[in-house]
C-alpha positions in Angstrom: 13.6 -51.6 -40.7 11.5 -48.6 -39.8 9.6 -49.1 -36.5 6.1 -47.2 -36.4 5.1 -45.9 -33.0 1.7 -44.6 -32.4 -1.8 -46.0 -32.2 -4.4 -47.3 -35.0 -8.0 -48.2 -35.4 -10.3 -49.5 -38.1 -13.6 -48.5 -39.4 -15.8 -50.2 -42.4 -17.3 -47.9 -45.0 -20.6 -49.2 -46.6 -20.6 -48.8 -50.4 -21.0 -45.0 -51.6 -19.5 -43.7 -48.3 -16.0 -42.3 -47.9 -14.9 -41.6 -44.3 -11.8 -39.3 -43.5 -10.6 -38.4 -39.8 -8.9 -35.6 -38.3 -7.1 -35.2 -35.2 -7.8 -32.0 -33.2 -4.5 -30.6 -31.8 -4.6 -27.8 -29.0 -2.0 -25.0 -29.8 0.7 -24.7 -27.1 0.4 -21.5 -24.9 3.3 -19.9 -26.4 1.9 -19.9 -29.9 -1.7 -18.7 -28.9 -1.1 -14.9 -29.9 -0.3 -15.8 -33.6 -2.2 -19.0 -34.0 -5.7 -20.3 -33.6 -6.5 -22.4 -30.5 -7.1 -25.6 -32.2 -5.6 -26.9 -35.4 -6.3 -30.2 -37.3 -4.3 -32.9 -38.8 -5.7 -35.5 -41.3 -5.0 -39.0 -40.4 -3.2 -41.4 -43.0 -4.8 -44.8 -43.5 -4.5 -47.8 -45.4 -7.7 -49.5 -47.1 -8.6 -52.9 -48.0 -11.9 -53.9 -50.0 -14.1 -56.5 -48.4 -16.9 -57.3 -50.9 -18.9 -54.0 -51.3 -17.3 -52.5 -48.0 -14.1 -50.8 -47.5 -12.2 -51.4 -44.1 -10.0 -48.4 -43.3 -7.2 -48.5 -40.8 -6.4 -45.0 -39.6 -2.9 -44.2 -37.7 -2.4 -41.6 -35.2 1.5 -40.9 -35.4 1.8 -38.7 -32.4 -0.9 -39.8 -29.8 -1.1 -37.7 -26.5 -0.7 -39.3 -23.0 -4.1 -38.8 -22.1 -6.6 -38.7 -25.0 -6.9 -37.7 -28.7 -10.1 -35.9 -30.0 -11.1 -36.7 -33.4 -13.5 -35.3 -36.0 -14.9 -38.1 -38.2 -16.4 -37.0 -41.6 -18.4 -39.6 -43.6 -19.2 -38.3 -47.1 -22.1 -39.9 -48.9 -23.7 -39.2 -52.2 -25.2 -35.9 -51.2 -24.5 -35.2 -47.5 -21.7 -35.4 -44.9 -22.3 -37.0 -41.5 -19.9 -35.3 -38.6 -19.1 -37.3 -35.7 -16.6 -36.8 -32.9 -14.6 -39.4 -31.2 -12.0 -39.6 -28.5 -9.3 -42.2 -28.5 -8.0 -42.9 -25.0 -5.5 -45.7 -24.4 -6.6 -48.3 -26.7 -10.2 -47.7 -26.8 -12.1 -45.3 -29.2 -15.4 -43.7 -28.3 -17.5 -42.4 -31.1 -20.5 -40.0 -30.5 -23.9 -41.7 -30.8 -25.6 -38.9 -32.6 -23.7 -36.7 -35.1 -23.1 -33.2 -33.9 -25.2 -30.2 -35.0 -23.3 -27.7 -37.0 -23.5 -24.0 -37.7 -22.2 -23.4 -41.3 -22.1 -20.8 -44.1 -22.2 -21.7 -47.8 -19.6 -20.6 -50.5 -21.2 -20.7 -54.0 -20.2 -18.8 -57.3 -20.8 -19.0 -60.8 -17.4 -18.1 -61.7 -14.0 -19.7 -60.6 -13.1 -18.1 -57.3 -10.0 -18.1 -55.1 -10.6 -18.6 -51.4 -7.8 -16.6 -49.5 -9.0 -15.9 -46.0 -7.1 -18.3 -44.0 -3.9 -18.2 -42.1 -1.3 -20.9 -41.3 0.0 -21.8 -38.1 3.7 -21.8 -37.2 3.7 -25.6 -38.0 1.9 -25.0 -41.2 -1.2 -26.9 -40.0 -4.4 -25.3 -41.0 -7.3 -24.3 -38.7 -9.7 -24.4 -41.6 -10.0 -27.2 -44.1 -11.8 -27.2 -47.4 -12.9 -30.7 -48.9 -14.2 -31.8 -52.2 -17.0 -34.1 -51.0 -17.3 -36.1 -54.2 -13.6 -37.4 -53.6 -13.3 -36.5 -49.9 -9.8 -35.1 -50.9 -8.5 -31.9 -49.4 -8.3 -28.7 -51.7 -4.7 -28.1 -51.4 -3.5 -24.6 -50.9 -1.0 -22.4 -52.4 1.2 -20.7 -49.6 2.2 -17.1 -50.1 3.6 -14.5 -47.9 1.3 -11.5 -47.2 3.7 -8.5 -46.9 0.9 -6.1 -45.5 0.3 -8.4 -42.4 3.7 -10.2 -42.5 2.1 -13.7 -42.4 2.4 -16.8 -44.3 -1.1 -17.3 -45.8 -2.9 -19.8 -48.2 -5.2 -19.5 -51.1 -7.3 -22.5 -52.7 -9.0 -22.4 -56.3 -12.6 -23.3 -56.1 -14.3 -24.4 -59.3 -17.7 -22.8 -60.3 -21.1 -24.4 -59.8 -19.6 -27.0 -57.3 -20.2 -27.9 -53.7 -17.3 -27.9 -51.1 -17.1 -28.8 -47.5 -15.1 -26.6 -45.2 -14.8 -26.7 -41.4 -13.0 -25.3 -38.7 -12.5 -26.2 -35.0 -13.4 -23.5 -32.6 -13.9 -23.1 -28.9 -17.4 -22.9 -27.6 -16.7 -19.3 -26.3 -15.9 -18.0 -29.7 -18.7 -17.2 -32.2 
């Protein structure tokens, strides 16, 4: 019998909303020269239907000893609401107001390959591209860039379709 060690918490999504949660990981000092300061890791969850609502239980497999920072993305029909959360001991605190975002749009009338992101040594991406209709990540294809001697990823984006992309940065960065 496998034993699971970690933490979990539950949320309830109303009809028409699909929430996904990412844990923010700070890169260890020895990897900072080749990696971004923060990486993100999508939390696994189980789901049960309760009438028109979905109760989701999210799992943090490797919680930190102090606190875990979370990005909570709730995808609705035509928008995404972004909240921050902190899991400390067995208590989760979620921001009362969604956080303001600075963003750019990617739009194309033709099929496009987005190839401008690097992978960290543990293969967790600093940037994430999500299909807002399904709340699923656009899975990249890994390749080795011989010019820069790095492992990189590329994602195919469909024409005339919206995508949500985000990256965690330090306030000091632009």
